[in-house]
C-alpha positions in Angstrom: 0.2 -0.2 0.2 1.3 3.5 -1.0 0.0 6.3 1.4 0.7 9.5 0.4 -0.9 13.0 1.6 -4.1 11.5 2.6 -4.5 9.5 -0.8 -3.9 5.3 -0.8 -3.1 3.8 -3.7 -2.4 0.0 -4.3 -1.9 -2.6 -7.2 -3.8 -5.6 -7.3 -3.7 -9.0 -9.3 -6.8 -11.1 -9.0 -8.2 -8.8 -6.3 -5.4 -9.6 -3.7 -3.5 -6.6 -2.8 0.3 -6.9 -3.7 3.2 -6.1 -1.3 5.0 -3.2 -1.9 9.3 -3.4 -0.9 10.3 -0.3 -0.8 9.0 1.4 -3.9 9.1 -1.6 -5.8 6.1 -4.4 -6.7 7.6 -7.8 -7.6 5.5 -9.4 -10.1 5.5 -12.4 -12.6 5.6 -11.0 -16.2 2.6 -11.8 -18.4 0.1 -10.9 -15.5 -2.6 -8.6 -15.6 -3.0 -6.2 -12.9 -5.0 -3.3 -11.7 -4.9 -0.6 -9.2 -6.7 1.2 -6.3 -7.2 4.3 -5.0 -8.9 5.7 -2.0 -9.2 9.3 -0.9 -9.1 9.8 3.1 -9.4 13.7 2.5 -13.0 15.1 3.2 -12.4 16.8 -0.1 -13.0 15.5 -3.5 -9.5 14.7 -5.7 -8.6 14.4 -8.8 -5.6 12.0 -10.5 -3.4 11.7 -13.2 -2.2 8.5 -13.9 0.9 7.3 -16.2 2.0 4.1 -16.8 5.8 3.9 -18.8 5.1 7.6 -19.3 2.0 7.2 -21.2 -1.0 8.5 -20.0 -3.3 5.3 -19.7 -6.3 7.8 -19.0 -6.2 9.8 -22.7 -6.0 13.3 -21.3 -8.6 12.7 -18.3 -8.7 12.2 -14.9 -10.4 10.4 -12.1 -12.5 11.6 -9.5 -12.0 10.8 -6.4 -14.3 11.0 -4.0 -13.9 11.4 -0.3 -13.8 7.5 1.4 -14.6 5.5 -1.7 -12.6 3.3 -2.9 -11.9 3.4 -6.7 -10.8 0.7 -9.2 -8.8 1.2 -12.5 -8.1 -1.9 -14.4 -7.9 -0.6 -18.2 -6.6 1.8 -20.7 -9.4 4.4 -21.1 -9.3 5.1 -24.9 -12.5 7.1 -25.2 -14.8 4.6 -24.6 -16.9 4.7 -21.8 -18.0 0.9 -21.9 -15.0 -1.1 -22.2 -11.4 -1.5 -23.1 -8.3 -3.2 -22.7 -6.4 -4.2 -19.3 -3.0 -3.6 -17.6 -0.8 -6.8 -18.5 3.0 -6.7 -17.4 5.3 -8.3 -19.5 9.0 -8.3 -20.1 10.4 -6.0 -22.5 12.6 -8.2 -24.3 15.4 -7.3 -26.8 12.9 -7.9 -29.7 10.6 -5.3 -28.2 13.4 -2.6 -27.2 14.9 -2.4 -31.1 11.3 -2.1 -32.2 9.8 0.0 -29.7 12.7 1.6 -28.1 13.6 2.2 -24.6 12.0 4.7 -22.1 13.4 6.3 -18.8 10.0 5.7 -17.2 9.8 2.2 -18.2 8.1 -0.1 -15.3 7.2 2.8 -13.5 3.3 3.8 -12.1 2.9 7.4 -11.9 0.0 9.0 -10.0 -0.2 12.6 -9.8 -3.2 14.2 -8.2 -4.8 17.4 -6.9 -7.4 18.6 -4.1 -10.5 20.4 -4.3 -9.4 24.2 -2.6 -10.9 24.7 0.9 -14.0 26.5 1.0 -13.5 29.8 3.3 -16.5 31.3 5.6 -16.8 34.9 6.7 -19.1 36.6 9.1 -21.3 39.1 6.9 -22.2 41.7 9.6 -24.3 43.2 7.0 -26.7 40.6 7.0 -30.0 40.1 8.9 -29.7 37.7 11.3 -26.0 37.3 10.8 -26.2 34.9 7.7 -23.0 33.0 6.6 -22.0 32.5 3.3 -19.3 30.6 1.5 -16.7 32.3 -0.5 -14.1 30.5 -2.9 -10.6 31.9 -2.6 -9.9 33.6 -6.0 -8.8 31.2 -8.9 -10.4 30.3 -12.3 -12.7 27.2 -12.2 -11.6 24.4 -13.7 -13.2 21.4 -14.7 -11.9 17.7 -15.2 -13.9 14.9 -16.9 -13.6 11.2 -16.8 -15.1 9.9 -13.3 -14.8 6.2 -13.3 -17.3 4.2 -12.1 -16.6 0.6 -12.3 -19.7 -1.7 -12.9 -19.1 -5.5 -12.7 -15.6 -5.5 -13.1 1.6 8.6 -7.2 6.8 14.7 -3.8 9.2 12.1 -5.0 10.4 8.7 -4.6 14.1 7.0 -4.7 13.7 4.4 -7.4 15.8 1.4 -7.3 16.8 0.0 -10.9 16.9 -3.6 -11.6 20.3 -4.7 -13.3 17.9 -7.1 -15.7 15.8 -5.9 -18.5 13.1 -4.1 -17.4 9.0 -4.7 -17.6 6.4 -2.9 -19.3 2.7 -2.2 -19.5 0.8 -3.6 -22.6 -2.6 -4.0 -23.4 -4.2 -7.2 -22.3 -7.8 -8.5 -22.3 -10.9 -7.3 -22.7 -12.4 -5.3 -19.8 -16.3 -3.8 -19.3 -15.4 -1.7 -16.7 -17.2 1.1 -17.7 -16.5 5.6 -16.9 -19.0 8.6 -16.7 -18.1 12.2 -17.1 -18.4 14.1 -13.7 -17.1 17.4 -12.6 -15.3 18.8 -9.1 -14.6 22.4 -8.1 -11.7 24.7 -7.8 -8.6 22.8 -8.0 -5.2 23.6 -5.4 -2.5 24.7 -7.6 0.1 22.2 -6.2 -0.1 18.6 -7.0 1.0 15.5 -5.2 3.0 12.6 -6.7 3.5 8.9 -5.9 5.4 6.7 -8.0 5.8 2.7 -8.1 8.1 0.7 -10.3 6.8 -2.8 -11.4 9.8 -5.5 -11.3 9.5 -9.2 -12.7 12.9 -9.9 -10.8 13.8 -9.6 -7.1 17.0 -8.2 -5.5 18.8 -11.0 -5.9 18.1 -10.8 -10.0 15.9 -14.3 -9.4 12.8 -14.3 -11.8 9.6 -13.8 -9.8 7.6 -17.2 -10.4 4.5 -15.9 -8.2 2.9 -12.6 -7.2 4.1 -11.4 -4.0 0.9 -10.4 -2.6 0.4 -8.6 1.3 -0.2 -12.3 2.8 2.4 -14.2 1.2 5.0 -15.8 3.5 8.3 -13.8 3.3 11.6 -16.1 3.1 14.6 -15.1 4.8 17.5 -14.7 2.6 20.1 -15.9 5.1 18.5 -18.8 6.6 15.5 -19.7 4.2 13.1 -20.2 7.0 9.2 -18.5 6.0 7.5 -15.9 8.2 4.0 -14.1 8.0 4.1 -11.3 5.8 4.0 -8.8 8.7 7.1 -10.2 10.1 10.1 -7.0 9.0 13.0 -9.5 10.8 13.6 -13.2 10.7 12.7 -14.0 14.3 15.7 -16.8 13.8 18.4 -15.1 12.8 17.1 -11.3 12.6 17.6 -10.7 8.8 15.8 -7.9 7.3 13.0 -9.1 5.4 11.1 -6.8 3.6 
């Protein structure tokens, strides 16, 4: 789970939350994944999502309502009713020669903005001392692409693997549907979260099974396995995460 400035972002595979090791998520090549967002603030927020440097919402942004978990499992290409899921694959030499290499391959970047706070002031010229809301001075901004599932990321230090990066491509068809919506005036400053998808662990061993938050952790020193919430090996003291 990645948490920053009252926004939670997780990556899932088959509905299971993937474990984060620092700023990396270990995912076997060939699998499809989704993301889920939850806005813990009392205000609306909008989010822009980029994967491998590509805007996967085609210029739109997600509207994140307070306290509501919001899933995103596919590219949005303007079709409100269906599209392709996110699939993580290995970037082979053939792919690299044809497609080229990008500095942000393998990265999920989420940039988000909150609505501005509403200022209230007391106007003593009004009878009965009524209160009126007043917005801070700003130009109104409307964003589209509020996604609603129907059946269906400051800066981070990125640790790059010494082996080939993975990239995200179009996968199977998803029937996740979207509707358009709008929000109020947004704050000027944005917040950013970055995650890296990796098909290899830190020993450059290829990941064969998804590493979820419930996956038992194996100690690299003594080989014993422990519950996913264990930070240090109880047997030898090695750091597990």
